[in-house]
C-alpha positions in Angstrom: 71.0 49.3 71.3 69.7 51.7 74.0 67.1 50.3 76.4 63.5 51.7 76.1 61.5 52.2 79.3 59.3 54.9 77.9 55.8 55.2 79.5 56.5 52.3 81.9 55.6 52.1 85.6 59.1 51.9 87.3 58.1 52.9 90.8 60.5 51.6 93.4 62.7 49.8 90.7 66.4 49.3 91.6 68.8 50.4 88.8 71.7 50.9 91.3 75.1 50.8 89.7 73.9 49.7 86.2 76.3 50.7 83.4 74.0 49.7 80.5 71.6 52.6 80.7 73.6 55.1 78.5 71.1 56.6 76.1 68.2 54.8 77.7 64.7 56.2 77.1 62.7 56.9 80.3 60.4 59.5 78.7 56.9 59.6 80.3 57.9 56.9 82.7 56.8 56.8 86.4 60.2 56.6 88.2 58.9 57.6 91.7 61.0 55.9 94.3 63.4 54.4 91.7 67.0 54.0 92.7 69.6 55.1 90.0 72.5 55.5 92.5 75.9 55.4 90.7 74.3 54.4 87.4 75.6 55.4 83.9 72.8 57.5 82.5 74.8 59.4 79.9 72.5 60.8 77.2 69.4 59.2 78.9 66.0 60.7 78.1 63.9 61.5 81.1 61.6 64.0 79.4 58.1 64.2 80.9 59.1 61.5 83.4 57.6 61.7 86.9 60.1 61.4 89.8 59.6 61.8 93.6 58.0 59.8 96.4 55.8 56.7 96.2 52.4 57.0 97.8 53.2 55.0 100.9 56.3 57.2 101.6 54.3 60.4 101.0 51.6 59.2 103.5 54.3 58.3 106.1 55.9 61.7 105.8 52.6 63.5 106.2 51.8 61.5 109.3 55.3 62.3 110.7 54.7 66.0 110.0 51.4 65.9 111.8 53.0 64.4 114.9 55.7 67.0 114.9 53.1 69.7 114.4 51.1 68.5 117.4 54.1 68.1 119.6 55.3 71.6 118.6 51.9 73.0 119.3 51.9 71.5 122.7 55.3 73.1 123.5 53.8 76.5 122.6 50.9 75.8 124.9 53.2 75.0 127.8 55.3 78.1 127.2 52.2 80.3 126.7 50.8 79.0 130.0 54.0 79.6 131.9 54.5 83.1 130.5 50.8 84.1 131.2 51.5 83.4 134.9 53.9 86.3 135.0 50.9 88.7 134.8 48.9 86.8 137.4 48.8 89.0 140.6 47.8 85.9 142.7 50.8 83.9 141.7 53.9 85.8 142.9 56.3 82.8 143.3 58.5 81.3 140.6 58.7 84.6 138.7 62.4 84.2 137.6 61.9 81.0 135.8 58.9 82.4 133.9 60.6 85.6 133.1 63.6 83.7 131.8 61.3 82.0 129.2 59.8 85.3 128.2 63.2 86.9 127.8 64.3 84.1 125.6 61.1 84.0 123.5 61.0 87.7 122.5 64.5 88.1 120.9 64.3 84.7 119.3 61.0 85.6 117.6 62.0 89.1 116.5 65.4 88.1 115.2 64.1 85.1 113.4 61.5 87.1 111.5 64.0 89.8 110.6 67.3 87.9 110.0 66.4 84.2 109.7 66.4 81.0 111.7 70.2 80.8 112.1 70.4 84.3 113.5 67.3 83.6 115.7 69.0 80.6 117.2 72.0 82.8 117.9 69.8 85.3 119.7 68.1 82.5 121.6 71.5 81.2 122.8 72.6 84.7 123.8 69.3 85.6 125.6 69.4 82.2 127.4 73.0 82.8 128.5 72.3 86.3 129.8 69.2 85.1 131.6 71.0 82.2 133.3 73.9 84.5 134.2 71.4 86.9 135.8 69.9 84.0 137.8 73.3 82.6 138.9 74.6 86.0 140.0 71.4 86.6 141.9 71.8 83.1 143.5 75.3 83.7 144.6 74.4 87.1 146.1 71.6 85.5 148.0 69.1 88.0 146.8 67.2 85.6 144.6 68.2 82.3 146.1 64.9 81.3 147.3 63.1 82.3 144.2 65.6 80.5 142.0 65.3 77.2 143.9 61.5 77.4 143.9 61.4 78.3 140.2 63.3 75.2 139.1 62.5 72.6 141.7 59.5 70.9 143.1 56.1 72.2 142.1 57.4 74.6 139.5 59.5 72.0 137.6 56.9 72.4 134.9 58.3 75.8 134.2 61.7 74.4 133.5 60.2 71.7 131.4 58.3 74.2 129.4 61.5 76.1 128.7 63.2 72.9 127.5 60.2 72.0 125.4 60.3 75.4 123.8 63.7 74.5 122.3 61.9 71.8 120.4 59.3 74.2 119.0 61.4 74.7 115.9 60.3 71.2 114.8 56.9 72.8 113.9 58.7 74.9 111.2 60.2 71.8 109.6 56.9 70.0 109.9 55.0 72.7 108.0 57.7 72.9 105.4 57.4 69.1 104.8 53.7 68.8 104.8 52.8 70.7 101.7 49.8 73.1 101.4 47.0 70.8 102.5 48.7 69.2 105.4 50.0 72.6 106.4 46.5 73.9 106.9 45.4 70.7 108.8 48.5 70.7 111.0 48.1 74.4 111.8 44.4 73.9 112.7 45.1 70.9 114.8 47.9 72.5 116.8 46.0 75.8 117.2 42.9 74.0 118.5 45.0 72.0 120.9 46.7 75.1 122.1 43.5 76.9 122.9 41.8 73.9 124.5 44.7 73.0 126.8 45.3 76.6 127.7 41.7 77.3 128.8 41.3 74.0 130.6 44.5 74.1 132.5 44.5 77.8 133.6 41.1 79.3 133.5 39.9 82.2 131.5 42.5 84.8 132.5 45.6 82.7 132.2 44.2 80.8 129.3 43.8 84.0 127.3 47.4 84.9 127.8 48.6 81.4 127.1 46.5 81.3 123.9 47.9 84.6 122.8 51.5 83.5 123.2 50.8 80.1 121.6 49.0 81.7 118.7 51.9 84.0 118.1 54.3 81.1 118.2 52.2 79.2 115.7 52.1 82.2 113.3 55.8 82.6 113.6 56.3 79.0 112.6 53.9 79.2 109.7 55.7 82.4 108.5 59.1 80.8 108.6 57.9 77.7 106.8 56.3 79.9 104.1 59.4 82.0 103.6 61.7 79.0 103.6 59.7 77.2 100.8 59.6 80.5 98.8 63.4 80.3 98.7 64.2 83.1 101.2 68.0 82.7 101.8 67.5 83.9 105.5 65.6 80.6 106.1 67.7 78.3 103.9 68.6 76.1 106.9 64.9 75.2 107.4 64.4 74.7 103.6 67.5 72.4 103.3 66.4 70.3 106.2 62.9 70.0 104.9 63.9 69.1 101.4 66.5 66.6 102.7 63.9 64.9 104.8 61.3 64.9 102.0 63.8 63.3 99.6 64.1 60.2 101.8 62.5 57.4 99.9 62.2 59.5 96.7 63.9 59.0 93.3 67.7 58.8 93.8 70.3 59.8 91.2 73.0 60.1 93.8 76.5 59.6 92.2 75.0 58.9 88.8 76.5 60.2 85.5 73.8 62.4 83.9 76.0 63.9 81.2 73.7 65.1 78.3 70.7 63.6 80.1 67.4 65.3 79.1 64.8 66.2 81.8 62.6 68.5 79.7 59.3 69.0 81.4 60.0 66.2 83.9 58.6 66.4 87.5 61.4 66.2 90.0 60.0 66.8 93.4 61.8 64.9 96.2 64.7 63.8 94.0 68.3 63.2 95.3 70.9 64.7 92.9 73.9 64.8 95.3 77.3 64.0 93.8 75.9 63.6 90.3 77.7 64.5 87.1 75.5 67.1 85.4 77.6 68.1 82.3 75.2 69.6 79.7 72.1 68.0 81.3 68.9 69.6 80.0 66.4 71.0 82.4 64.1 73.1 80.2 60.6 73.6 81.7 61.4 70.9 84.4 58.8 71.0 87.2 59.6 71.4 90.9 63.3 71.6 90.2 63.4 73.8 93.4 62.4 70.7 95.5 65.3 68.5 94.5 68.2 67.7 96.9 71.0 69.3 94.8 74.1 68.7 97.0 77.0 70.9 95.8 75.9 70.9 92.1 75.0 74.2 90.3 71.3 73.4 91.0 71.7 74.7 94.6 71.6 78.3 93.2 67.9 79.4 92.8 68.8 82.0 90.1 70.6 79.3 88.0 67.6 76.9 88.5 65.3 79.5 87.2 67.5 80.2 84.2 67.7 76.4 83.4 64.0 76.0 83.5 62.9 79.1 81.6 65.9 79.8 79.4 65.5 83.5 80.2 68.6 85.1 81.8 68.6 88.5 80.1 70.4 91.2 82.1 71.3 88.9 85.0 74.5 88.8 87.0 76.4 85.5 87.2 79.8 87.0 88.0 82.3 84.4 89.3 79.8 81.6 89.4 80.8 78.0 88.7 78.7 77.1 85.7 81.0 74.4 84.4 79.1 72.0 82.2 75.8 73.9 82.3 73.3 73.5 79.4 72.1 76.9 78.2 71.2 75.9 74.7 69.2 78.6 72.9 69.0 80.6 76.1 68.4 84.4 76.1 71.6 85.7 77.8 71.6 89.2 76.2 73.3 91.8 78.5 74.1 89.1 81.0 77.3 89.4 83.1 79.6 86.4 83.3 82.7 88.3 84.6 85.1 85.7 86.0 82.6 82.9 85.7 83.6 79.3 84.7 81.5 78.2 81.6 84.0 75.5 80.6 82.4 72.5 78.9 79.0 74.3 78.8 76.5 74.0 76.0 75.8 77.5 74.6 74.6 76.5 71.2 72.4 79.1 69.6 72.4 81.1 72.8 71.9 84.9 72.6 75.0 86.5 74.2 74.5 89.9 72.7 76.3 92.6 74.7 77.2 89.9 77.3 80.1 90.7 79.6 82.6 87.8 79.1 85.6 89.4 80.8 87.9 86.7 82.1 85.2 84.1 81.5 86.6 80.6 81.2 85.3 78.9 78.0 87.5 75.8 77.7 85.8 73.2 75.5 82.6 75.3 75.5 80.2 74.8 72.6 79.3 78.2 71.1 78.1 76.8 67.8 75.5 79.2 66.3 75.6 81.6 69.3 75.2 85.3 68.9 78.1 87.4 70.3 77.4 90.8 68.7 78.4 93.5 71.1 79.9 91.1 73.6 82.8 92.3 75.8 85.6 89.6 75.5 88.5 91.1 77.5 90.8 88.4 78.6 88.3 85.7 78.0 89.6 82.1 78.3 88.9 80.4 75.0 91.1 77.5 73.9 91.6 75.3 70.8 88.7 73.1 72.1 86.3 76.0 72.2 83.7 75.5 69.4 83.0 78.7 67.4 81.5 77.3 64.3 78.7 79.4 62.9 79.0 82.1 65.5 76.9 85.1 64.6 78.8 88.3 65.4 78.8 91.7 63.7 81.3 93.3 66.2 82.8 92.8 69.6 84.6 94.9 72.2 88.0 93.9 73.4 87.8 95.7 76.7 85.1 96.4 79.3 85.0 100.2 79.6 85.7 101.9 82.9 85.7 105.6 84.0 89.4 105.8 83.6 89.4 104.0 80.2 86.0 104.4 78.6 87.1 103.2 75.1 85.8 99.6 74.8 88.1 99.0 71.7 85.6 97.9 69.1 86.5 95.4 66.5 86.3 96.0 63.6 87.7 99.5 64.3 85.5 101.1 61.6 82.1 101.6 63.2 80.5 101.3 59.8 82.1 97.9 59.2 80.9 94.6 60.6 82.2 91.0 60.5 80.9 88.9 57.6 79.7 85.3 58.2 82.6 83.3 59.5 84.9 86.4 59.9 84.7 86.4 63.7 86.1 82.9 64.2 89.0 83.8 61.8 89.6 87.0 63.7 89.8 85.4 67.1 91.4 82.1 66.1 95.1 83.4 66.5 94.4 84.0 70.2 93.4 80.5 71.0 96.8 79.4 72.3 99.1 82.4 73.0 102.1 83.4 75.0 101.3 86.5 76.9 104.3 88.6 77.8 103.2 91.4 80.1 105.7 94.2 80.8 104.6 96.3 83.8 107.3 98.8 84.4 110.0 100.7 82.6 109.4 99.1 79.2 112.5 99.3 76.9 111.2 98.8 73.3 114.7 97.8 72.1 115.1 95.2 74.8 111.7 93.8 74.0 112.6 93.4 70.3 115.9 91.8 70.9 114.7 89.4 73.6 111.7 88.3 71.5 114.0 87.8 68.4 116.3 85.7 70.5 113.5 83.6 71.9 112.2 82.9 68.4 115.7 81.9 67.2 116.3 79.5 70.2 112.9 77.9 69.8 112.0 77.6 66.1 109.7 74.6 67.0 107.4 77.1 68.9 106.6 78.9 65.7 106.2 82.2 67.5 104.1 84.8 65.8 103.1 88.2 67.2 99.3 88.5 67.0 98.6 91.4 69.4 100.3 94.3 71.1 98.4 96.3 73.6 99.2 99.3 75.7 97.9 99.0 79.3 98.4 102.1 81.5 101.0 104.8 81.1 104.1 102.6 80.8 102.8 99.0 80.5 102.4 96.8 77.4 101.2 93.3 76.6 102.9 91.4 73.8 100.8 88.4 72.7 102.4 85.7 70.5 100.8 82.7 69.0 102.6 79.4 69.7 102.6 75.9 68.2 100.4 73.4 70.0 102.1 71.8 73.0 104.6 74.6 73.5 105.7 75.0 77.1 104.5 78.6 77.6 105.9 78.8 81.1 109.4 78.0 80.0 109.2 80.3 77.0 108.0 83.2 79.2 110.8 82.6 81.8 113.4 82.5 79.1 112.1 85.6 77.4 112.2 87.7 80.6 115.6 86.4 81.5 116.9 87.7 78.1 114.9 90.9 78.3 116.3 91.8 81.7 119.8 91.1 80.5 119.5 93.3 77.4 117.8 96.0 79.5 120.9 96.1 81.7 123.3 96.6 78.7 124.7 100.0 77.8 123.0 102.0 75.1 126.0 101.4 72.7 125.7 97.7 73.1 122.0 97.8 72.5 122.5 99.9 69.3 125.0 97.3 68.0 122.4 94.6 68.5 119.7 96.6 66.8 121.9 97.1 63.7 122.3 93.4 63.4 118.9 92.9 61.9 116.3 95.1 60.4 113.5 93.0 61.9 114.6 94.0 65.3 114.3 97.7 64.3 110.8 97.0 62.9 109.7 95.3 66.1 111.3 98.0 68.3 109.4 100.6 66.4 106.1 98.7 66.8 106.7 98.6 70.6 107.7 102.2 70.8 104.6 103.3 68.8 102.4 101.2 71.1 103.8 103.0 74.1 103.3 106.5 72.6 99.8 106.0 71.3 96.7 106.5 73.6 95.4 103.2 72.2 97.3 100.6 70.2 96.2 97.1 69.3 97.6 95.1 66.4 95.9 91.9 65.2 98.2 90.3 62.7 101.1 87.9 62.4 104.8 89.0 62.7 106.8 85.9 62.2 110.1 85.8 64.0 111.0 82.2 63.7 113.2 82.7 60.5 115.5 85.2 62.1 119.2 84.3 62.3 121.2 85.3 65.1 122.3 86.6 68.3 123.1 84.8 71.5 123.1 86.4 74.9 125.2 85.1 77.8 125.2 86.7 81.2 124.3 90.3 81.8 126.8 91.9 79.5 128.4 89.4 77.2 126.9 89.6 73.7 128.1 87.6 70.7 127.3 87.8 67.1 127.5 91.6 66.9 129.0 93.4 63.9 131.5 96.0 65.0 131.5 99.7 64.5 128.9 102.2 63.3 125.9 103.7 64.9 122.2 103.6 64.3 121.2 104.7 60.8 120.2 108.4 60.5 117.1 109.7 58.6 119.0 110.2 55.4 120.4 106.7 55.4 116.9 105.2 56.1 115.4 107.3 53.2 118.2 106.1 50.9 117.5 102.5 51.8 113.8 103.1 51.0 114.8 104.5 47.6 117.0 101.5 46.8 114.2 99.1 47.8 111.7 101.0 45.6 114.0 101.0 42.6 114.1 97.2 42.7 110.3 97.0 42.1 108.9 96.8 38.5 107.2 99.8 37.0 103.4 99.7 36.4 102.6 98.4 32.9 99.8 101.0 32.7 101.2 104.6 32.8 97.8 106.0 33.8 97.2 103.4 36.5 99.9 103.6 39.3 101.2 100.3 40.6 102.7 99.3 43.9 106.0 101.0 43.1 104.4 104.3 42.2 102.1 104.3 45.2 105.0 103.6 47.6 107.1 106.2 45.9 104.4 108.8 46.5 104.1 107.7 50.1 107.8 107.9 50.5 107.8 111.5 49.2 104.9 112.5 51.3 106.6 111.3 54.5 110.0 112.8 53.7 108.5 116.2 52.8 106.1 116.4 55.8 106.7 119.1 58.3 104.0 117.8 60.7 105.8 114.6 61.6 108.7 114.6 64.2 112.0 113.2 63.0 111.8 110.1 65.1 108.3 109.3 63.8 109.4 110.1 60.3 112.2 107.5 60.6 109.8 105.0 61.9 107.4 105.6 59.1 110.1 105.3 56.4 111.1 101.9 57.9 107.6 100.8 57.4 107.7 102.0 53.8 110.9 100.0 53.3 109.1 96.9 54.8 106.3 97.4 52.3 108.7 97.7 49.4 110.4 94.4 50.4 107.0 92.7 50.7 105.9 94.1 47.3 108.5 91.8 45.6 106.0 88.9 46.3 102.7 90.6 47.2 100.6 87.5 46.9 102.7 85.5 49.3 101.0 85.1 52.7 104.0 86.0 54.8 104.6 89.1 52.7 100.9 90.1 53.1 101.2 89.8 56.8 104.3 92.0 56.8 102.4 94.5 54.7 99.4 94.4 57.0 101.6 95.1 60.1 103.4 98.0 58.3 100.1 99.6 57.3 98.8 99.3 60.9 102.0 100.9 62.1 101.7 103.8 59.6 98.1 104.4 60.7 99.2 104.5 64.3 102.0 107.0 63.5 99.7 109.3 61.6 96.8 109.1 64.0 98.0 112.0 66.1 98.3 114.4 63.2 95.7 117.1 62.4 93.1 116.0 59.9 94.1 118.8 57.5 97.7 117.9 57.4 98.9 117.2 53.9 100.5 113.9 55.0 97.1 112.7 56.4 95.3 113.7 53.2 97.9 111.8 51.1 97.9 108.7 53.2 94.1 108.5 53.3 94.2 108.0 49.6 97.4 106.0 49.3 97.1 103.4 52.1 93.7 101.9 51.0 95.1 101.6 47.4 98.3 99.9 48.7 96.2 97.5 50.8 94.2 96.6 47.8 97.2 95.7 45.7 98.4 93.4 48.5 95.0 91.7 48.5 94.1 93.1 52.0 90.8 94.6 51.0 
């Protein structure tokens, strides 16, 4: 049974290394100063809990910040006094040392305000180096030797000390950042008062006025840097990180703990150490002071992600290439958000609104998308797997590509803009792509070689259960063949073997390839599909072309082919048409003379294609082969494999006819015949 600490005072308690806290209830508990280092807190409830510093640690840090503020103010006084002496006409000695400090002060201040502390320190080092170089050169030439020795020895050693003290003035910035609003005001007042008092007492009215001016400017610079750092300005992130790290000393520590599925809803988390923690699906909704935790290398180091986790509002935001593995965005508003190349593996996206989100190349391994909305999302090359949860996904349509200027078509699915996915249809549509073998051909694609090599691969590896689920044209002469595989198949080996065979067949003579093609009509069908894909401006088939039951051909070496029937040439148009007629005659007639059946509809389609004057001979031959495939499938129209064959054939026919004029008689005929044929196959 899970332990219950709800509402208890646990300040300073030590839970270090405990493994019995999984699912424990810490809601509304006071856990300030508690130590959970390396504890197992899987599923623990910290909602409304109060983390951070105990009172004694908070008082100690405030006192430290005041000391640092006072010391920093003193360094500005010293520097202000030294610089003011430059303009004193009665003090002409030691000018070089004083000028050096002024030369260093000006670029440091200006660069720090404009570019941040790190850049300011760089400018400080550069200015100091140049100033010292100037002094050294002058010393060696003898021109400034006396002034140099006087400036940094004897009576004027205070000037050198002031310069050294200035290097410590940055401590004021950290002090202000640590102190909080109230102590910031007190520290500033204390240091400023000290500045003015010492300046006027030590130098008189004239020098004191100059010293006060320089010191006041330094104080304002420190306050500005502290303010910008705590506002999250990336230019001053170094200051912020140092301040937060120091403030987390003595605070609540979760360092190295397992916080998988832990709930921090509306918890107060100031001065909390979360370094090296496991934060898979941890809940941060409306958590307070999440920006004051010490995040280490977790996703909480990103201010934009912290804001999203707290508010749940990330609409139209860019998270491209971010590591968001294990993040909990349950019910978040992510409409129009870009996750291109991001890693959302193991994330919780239940009920999230991902409408029109850009999910190109987004990794979604084991991501929970249960109940999420994906309508209008761009899912080009997204990385879903068998472990990705898509139950109850709400999606009316998706886009298979992210449009570009060169390729503005996003490839909507379903293709018909008036059609949408019904409940549960999207998961069924996308399921075949969960575990696929992607065969990308990037130059000189030979459709016949593709068909033969794939057939050979399916024959050699029947256990892989290869099924073609997609064929996509990319570029002028590039094509992606995507095949579904059985679980556990070695896709790397399959790909290597396929391309070995493909390159061998590609190197064969045309006559040898033709003999291979005649060996099996399935090769002809697949060759035609590849050829059509290359010819069409857009081509995408989502279906199953099963190749595992093909008998076969073996390829050995670059030119030795066995299993080929001798003689003959590729069938001409008349032979193909004759084969179609034979296949059609084997089908039963419709029992109702007034209601045409599958035989009658395919006969009409056969005649329309044969008599068409708009279709080139090569396309006509391809179309007739698809009619023959439909006729073979019509012998058992309710069998699932036959329905898949019919579906592919109809897709091929639509692709072949897509380039014809709308008024062509063949187009008019197929617009009536193909829907009726689809219905008889139970394809809707």
